[in-house]
N, C-alpha and C positions, 0 to 999 in steps of 0.2 A: 253715181255718186253714192246714196244710201246714209243710213244711219250707223255710225260706228258704236256710238254709246250714247246714253241718257243719264244724266246725273240729276239727283232730286235730295233737297235738304230744307231743314228749318231756316228760314232768312235771318241773316245777321242785323245790325243796325244801319237798314237802308241799302244794304248791300246782300251780294250772293252769299248763301250759307258757307261757312268755313269748312264744314264737315259734311261734304256730299257722299250720297249712297249712289254707287255705280250700277246700272243695269244695263246689260247688254242682249238681252233676249227680248228684242223688240219685234213684234208681229210684222212680217213683210207687208209693205202697204197701207200701215196703220197709222202712220205720222202725218198729220194735215196742221199745216200753218196756215193761218188766215190772219194777215195785217188788219190794223184798224181802218176804218172806214167813216167816213163823214157823209151822213144823210143830207142831202140837199132839197130845198123848197123853191120851186120856181112860182114867181108871183108875176101876174099880167099887169102892165102899167094901163093906166086909165085911157089916156088919148093916143096911145102909140102902139104899133105891133111889136115893140120891144118887151122883154121881160127881164126881171130881175131874178138873180139867185143867189139864194142865201143858205148858208151853212146851217143845219139842224143838229141833231145830236151825234154824238161819236160813238161808234161801236169799238170796243178795245180790241186789239189782238188777241188771237185765242189759238191754243195747240192741243191738238187731241192726239193721243197716244194709246197704245194697247199693250201692255206689257205681260209677256209670258214666265212661267218659271220664279215669279216673285217670292222670296222666302216669308214665312208666315210673322217672322221678327220684324219685318219692314211693314207690314200691314198697319200697325198703329201710326206710324209717321204719316201714311198715305191715305187712311180711313178713319183714324182714331180709334178708339178701342184700346186693348190691352193685349199683350203676348206675355205669357208665363207657363211654364211647365210644358213647353211644346205645343201650346193652344194659342189660337188666336180667338179672343172674346170680342164679338162687335160691340161698340157703343150702344147704351141703351138710346139716348138721344144724340144723334148726330149732328156735328156742329161744322161750322165753316173751317177750312183748313187752309193755312198760307205758307206756300212752299217755294223755294226756289227752284228754277230750272234749266239746266244747261244740256244742250245737244250738240253733240260734235258729228260731222258726217264723217264718212271713210274718204281717203286721200283721192284727190283728184288733180292732176297735174302738179303736184308737189305742194297743195295747199287742202287744208280742212276749213270747212265753214262751221263756226260756233255761233249758236244762238243762245243768248243769256236771257233768262226774265228773273231780275234778282227777287221780285215779290208778286206771286201769283196767287190770285183765289182758286183753290184747286178742289174740283169735286172728283172723287174717286170711287168705284164701286166694282165689286165681283160680277162679272159677267160672262155667259157663255155656256155651251152645252157639255155636260159630263158624258162622255162616251167611252170605248175602248181605247181609244188612241188619242184622247183630247180631255183636257181640264178647263175649267173656266181661266179667263185672263183678268186682269186688272185695267179697266178702261179708266182713264184719266183725262180730265179736261182742265187745262190751266188758263185762266184768264188773266192776262197782263194787267197790273195795278202800277201806279207810280210810287215807286219806293221813296219813302221819306224817314230822312235819320231822325234821332231824337232832338238834335238842335234844328230840326225844320227844313234841312236842305233836300230838296227833291232831284231826283235823277231819272233818267229815261225809262219808262215802261219795260223796253226790250232792247237790245243790241245785238247786230251779226258782224261778226268779224271774220275775215280770211286770215288763217293762221299758217304760216311756212311749216313745213314739216322737216 
């Protein structure tokens, strides 16, 4: 399968961004999706060999991606800061970014999988070695949050769909 494209944009009103920026230069093997998980606690009962298992904290779904060849003009959306006169200026004080993420796989048996996170806390940084044949990439970590509209309507933190090609 593999990743065909990654699309990122500023979220709408509880929904995916209407204006997504497409990134196709994704480092091979760099996309990692880890779904949410619930920590559990096992409690021994007093006069019995049985145990109770109760749910604890939930760890949200996280997607990690490494993008190559990102245009400097896209840096402010991903990391904050400014782009002007063909130059990116990093923010003096980095703030949390919230972005929409859509990952579309390559075709497999006439279908593509589409993973959508409408509202994700995003941490982005430039990372990597500068060598004769390589430049740093942009490392991104998206943590799925529950999108909420201005009217207070909640939606799923992420969706995965099979799309016919």
